[in-house]
N, C-alpha and C positions, 0 to 999 in steps of 0.2 A: 476134553472140553477146553482146556487151557491152550492147547495147540491151535484150535480153531480161532480163539481170540487173538493169539499172536499172529496167525496167518492173516486175519482180517485187518489187524493193525498195520502190518507190513504192506498190504495191498492199498490201504487208505493213504499211507505215507507216500508210497510210490505214485499213486494217482495225483495227490496234491503236488508232488514235485514236478510231474509231467505238466499239470495245468499251469503252475508258476513258470516253468520253462517256456511254454507256448506263449504266455503273456510277455515274457522278456524278449523272446525272439521277435514277436510281433511288434513290440515297441521299437526295437532297433531297426527293423525293416521299414516301418512306416515313418518314423521320426528322425532317423539318422541323417545328418547333413553330409553332403558330399564333400570330401576333403580334396584339396587341390593337390594333384600329383605333379611333382616337379620333374619335368621331362626335358627342359632345355636350359641352356646357359643364360638365356635372356630372362627367363623367369627367376633363376637364382639371383641374377644381378638386380632385378626389380625387388625381390624380397630383401636383399641386402641394403638396397637404397631406402626402402621403407623402414627397416630396422634402424638405420643411421638417423633418419629424420625423427623417429620416435625418441631416440637417444638424445638428440639435440633439444627436443621439446622438454624432456625430463630434466636435462641440465638447466634450461632456462627456468623451469618451475622451481627447482631446488635453489637457484640463485635468488629468485623472487621471495621465496620463503625465508632465506637467511636475511635478506634486506628487511623484510617485515619483522623478523625477530629482533633485529638491531633497532628498528624504529620503536618497537614496543619497549625495549629496555631504556632507550633514550627518553621516552615519554614518562616512564616511571621516575626518572630523575627529576623531571619537572614537578611532579606531584609531591616530592620530598623537599622541595625548596622552601625556605622560611617565608618567602613572599607569598607563596600559594597558601601555606598553612595559616597565615595571618589574615586572610580574607574574611570579611564579615558577611553575614547573611542579612539582607535587607528586604526579604520577601514580606508581602502584606497578605494577610488572610482575607480572601474574598468571601463575604457571607453568602450562604446559599439562599436562593430565592425560589419561590414557588413557580413552577413551570406550567404554562398554559393558563387558560381562562375558562370560566364556566360557559360563557357564550362568546365565541371568538368573533361573532359578527357585530357585537356592540363596540362602539369606539372606546378606546382606552381613556383613563382619567386624564392623562397628559394631553391627549388630543382634544378632549372637551375643554380643558383649561385654555389651550392655545386658541381654540375657536372663539371662546368668550373674550379673550384678549384682543383678537383680531376684530371682532365685532365692536368692542369698545373703542378701539383705535379708529375704525372706519366711521363710527358715529361722531367721535370728537373731530375728525377731519371734516366731516360734512357740516358740522356746526360751525367750525372755524371758517369754512368757505362761505357759508350763509351770512355770517356776521361781517366778513370782509366785503362781500358784494353789496351788502346793505349800507355799509359805511362809505362808499365811494361817492364823492360830491358830484352833482349833476354837471358842474362846469367841465369836469373831465370827460364826461360821456359825449358831449357835443350836442349839436342841434340837429335832430333827425328830420324835423319837419322842413327845414330849409334845404336840406340835401347836404351831401357831404362835400 
């Protein structure tokens, strides 16, 4: 009985290995990218040229990073200066206000107040014009009956 269990276990392991092997081979067959085979001197020269240009770009990046590191260290010196540490904070706290209105289509209080002021100003200007026109003497108006 035990020999049958061992035999079944070995068959199952072998079957699993074959299935995994089929999946691995299928993956490499379907998804493997074609590698470029170097067959000529021109392709070798082109690859060497690409490698050299990448090296130049890496050198420029390293140079930029060292300059950035130096700039950061110089800026740290600025923050340690006594003139910077003696600066005072003059910020003013802005009070929070309620946002929005219950009815946004109603005019705001300041608009109502401005409209009232405009109406009062226009009434006083109208009254001033009426009093000025009534106080003009007739001698200045001229004689309209006789003609101009």
